[in-house]
N, C-alpha and C positions, 0 to 999 in steps of 0.2 A: 504493500500500500504506500509505504514511504517512497520507494523508488518510482512508483507510478506518479505520485504528486510532483516529484522533482522533474520527471520527464514532461509532465504537462506544463510546468512553469517554464521549462526550457523552450518548448514549442511556442508558448505565449510570447516569450521574449523575442523569439525568432520572427514571429509574425509582426510584432511591434516594430522590430528593426526593419523588416522589409517594408512595412507600411510607411515608416519614417523616411526610408530611402526613396520610396516611390513618391511620397508627398514632396520631398525636396526636389525630385526630378520634375514633377508636374509643376511645382511652384516656379522652377527655373524656366520651363516652357511658357508659363502663363505670364511671366513678368514683363515680357517685351510687348510693346504696343505703342501706337500713336494715334492722334486724332485726324490724320489725313488719309487719303485713299478713297476709293469708290465705296458707295453705300449699297446695301442689300436690304430688300424688304423681306421680312420673315414673320409669319403669324404663329403665335403660341395659342392654340385653341383652348377655350375654357374647359377645365377638367383634366388637362394634360398632366402627366406625371413629369418629374424632373428629367427622367430618362428620355421620355418622348420629346421634351423640349430640347435636350442636348442633341438628340438625333436630328431634329429639324435644323438646329444651328449648324450641325456638321454637314447636312445635305446642302445647305446654302453657302458652304465654304467660310462660315464665320469662325468656327473652331475646326481644327484639323482632326480631332478625335473625340467622338461623343463619349467614349468610355473614359478617357483620361480627363476630359472636362468634368464628367460626373464624379470622378475620384477627387479632383481638385475641389469641387464644391463640397463634397462630403468631408474632406480634411478640414475645410474652413467651417464646417457645421452649418452650411447655408444651402443645403440641397432639399429643403422641405418647404420653401416658400417661393411661389411664382406669381408674377403679375401678368395675367393673360391679356392678349391684345396683339395688334400688328405693329411691329417695330421697323424702324429704319436704322440699321447699324452699319458701321464700317468694318470691313474685314481686317483692318489694321489695328483694331482695338485689342488691348491686352485681355487675358481671360478674367482678370479682376474687374476690369471695366464692364465686360460683357455680363459677368455674374451680377454686378451691382445693377446693371440695366434691367435684367429680367426679374430681379427680386423687387426692385423699387419702381419699375415701370418707366424708367428713363428711356426716351427715344420712341415711346409709343406714339403712333399717328392714327388719325381717323380718316377713312376714305368714304366720301359721300358722292353719290351720283345724282345730279339734278337733271331730270328728263326734260326734253324740249316740251314747251307748252305748259309747264307747271307755273302756278300762281304763287305769290308769297304765302298765301294760306296753306298751300300744299308743301312748300319748301320748309316752312317753320317746323312742323313735327319731325322732319328728317334731322334738322339741326338740334332740336330738343333731345331727341333720342340718342344721337351719336355723340354729340359734344356735351351732353348733360347741361344744357342751357335752359333758361326760362323763356317762355313765350313772350313775356313782357320785355325782356332784354332784346329779343330779336325785333319786336315791334318798334322799340326805340331806335334800334340800329338802322332799320329800313326807312326811318323818317329823318335820318341825319340831314340837317339843313345844309351843312357844309358840302356833303356829297351831292345833294340835289342842286345846289347852286353851281357847283363845279360842272355838272353835266347839263345844266340849263333845263332842269325838269320843272314844268309848271304845276305838276300834281304833288300831292303831299306824301307820296311814298316812292320808293325805287322800283315799283312794279315794272317788269319788262327789262330792267337793267341788270338783273342777277343772272348772268349768262349760264345757260344750261351746259353742264360739262361734268367731268369727274374730278373732284378736288381731294387733296390730301392736306389735312389740317393737323397741327401739333396738338398734343394732349391738353394744353392749357389755353387753347384758342377761345377768345371771347366772341360774343355775338357781333361786335363791331369789327373784329378781325375777319371773321368769316364773310361778312357782307362786303367789306372792302376788297377782299380777294376776288369775290365774284364780280364786283363792279370793275376791278382792274382787268379781269379776264375779258369782260365785254369791251373795254377800251382798246385792248390789244387786238381783239378779233375784228373790230370795226375798221374797215379799210379806207384809206384816203380816197380811193376811187368811188367809194360809196357816197362820200360827202359831195364829191363832184357830181355824181349822178343825181343825188337828191336835189341839188340846186337846179339841175337841168329839168327835172320834172316838177319843180316848184313845190317841194315838200321839205319840211324841217326834219331833222333826224328823229325827233320825238314823234312826228306824224308817220314817218316810215316805220318806226318800231311799233306804233299803234296798229297800223294796217298789217304788218308782219305777224303780230300776235294773234290777230283774228284769223289770218290764214293758218297759222300754226295750230290753233284750236279746232280748225275745221278739217284740215287735210287728213286723208287716209292713205293716199298714194302719192309718193314723191313727185311723180311726173305731172300731177295736177296742181301743184303749188302756183306756177305762173298763170294758169287759167283761172284759178279761184281769185288770185290777186286782181286779174283783169276784170272779172265780174264786178268786184267791189269798186274798182276805179271807174268802170263804165257807168255804174250807178251814181257815183259821186259827180261825174261830169254831166250826167243827165238830171242832176238834182233830185234823184230818187233816193229815199231813205235806204240805208244799207240793209236793214231788217236782218241783222246777223244774230242768229240764236245764241252763239257763245257770249255776246255782250249782255244778253238778258240773263244768262246763267251766272255771269260775273256779278251783275247787279244784285242778284238774289243770293249769291254765295253758294250756288248749286254746282254739283259735279256735272261733267258732260253727260248728256242724255237727252231725252225727248223734252221739248219745251211745249207747255200747254198754252192754250189761248188765254187762260187767266193770268199766266206769267207775263204776258205781253203788256199788262197794265201797270207793272211795277214802275213807280216814279223814281227815276234815277237818270242822271246825265249819261249813264252807260247804256241805257235802253235805246238801241238804234231803231226801234219801231216807232218810238215817240219823238225822237230827236234826230234832226237831219245831220248829215256829215259824220265825221269820225267821232268816236267817244273822246273824252278828255285825255286819255292816255292808254298805254298798253293794258291788256287784260291778262297777260301771261308773259313768260320769258320765251321769245322766239329764238330759234336756232338760225345759223348762218344761211341755210337754204331758204327759209321763209323770208329773211331780210332781203336776200338777193332776188327772190320772186317779187317782192313788193317794189323793188327798184327796177326790175326788168320783167314786167308782166307780158303775158302772151298777147299777140296781136289778133284778138278774136272779138266778135261783136256781141258776145253773150252778156245777158243781164240777170239771168236766173240759173239756178241749179238745184237739184234735189239728189239726195243720197240713195243709191240702190242698195239692196240687201247685202251685196258682197263688198260694200264700202266705196265703190267708185261713184262718181257723180255724173248725172245726166245734165248737160248744159244746153240751155235754150236762149234764143234771141228775144222772142216775144212772150207775153204773158199767156196768150192762147196756146202757143207751143208748150209752154211750161206746164199749163194745166193738164195737157195730154201726157206729159212726162210723169207728172204726179200720179195720174190714174194708172199708168203703166207700172210704176214702182209699187203702188199700193196692191196691184194685182199680183205682182211678184212676191211681195211680203205675205199676202194672204195664202198664196200657194205654198210658200216656205213654212209658214206657221202650221198649215194643215198637214204637211209632210212631217213636220217635227212632232206634232201631236200624235200622229199615227205611230211614228217611230219610238216615241217616249214610252209607249205601252210595253215595248220589248226592252228598250234601253233608256231608263229614266234619266240617266246622267248625260245623255247626248243632245240636250237642248241647245240649239244654236244661239249665240249671242246676237242681240239686235244690232243692226248697223247704226253708225253715227247718224244723227238726224241732219236734215238739210239746213242750209242757210239761204236767206234771200228767196224764200219760196213763196212769198206773198208780194204783190205789186207795190 
């Protein structure tokens, strides 16, 4: 028994010595690093173990050995705490810096995609959820008088000027930071030739964005953008109200969908059924394609259009022709609904989504 205990103590000492040597070796490997060099994006998913995080770091070339990095963290007693998220790290960092980053959340970034045609009301919850901001702070940021004055915006918010794109924000970004970045992206995207073209067609940039935003909310197929823009411009030139359903939806704070006759009575400067000309400002954030369409509309005589069940639009020149197009589309929708109803008895989850409603469908 005595000899066995001595043997056990010898083994323990040997293991400790090996561990000490290994730790010294790992520490030597981990000590070198600097803050220069290329960055790498890596995500540590929620619920990941330290081993899984180390393997992810190794796969992205941030550490050269997941096993040794795990040993290094274990020797430091810091292998049980992780801050989950997406990081932007430099491959040149020391292991100590990397370990501190993943433990404390240093270098975490937040990626947010703003789709084309989103309103401030739709953008706000994205920023609230991802950046952990308050809706009130975002509301204050989009009303920034300094930014509005710089851009020459006559309306009381930056609606339309938060450019739709994918953004990467640092972990401590404020609402003002996020809004300024999106506005700066808009300013970079706006081309000098667009300013020249806007002057040629006698429109201000604000008016171009306003028209582009309506096109953005209405379009289903990319190739129809210039034609839809042309319809609205033809109506403006003929002094016909735009009667654009998306402007009514904006006035009501409604999501895209069918506009009812009772909705058309909403009292708002954005209701283009009751008010002539363009609304006071954009109703959403248009993308570059819609801006370009507003500046370079198709050369067509159409003044009306209606959406078909598959999403494309039927364009017409006169109201009589338009009424016939509406009747045709209604017949198509009725046939589709009948087929869907029959099919739903066998496959209840196969109900087709309704197409986007039409714009300028009334004289």
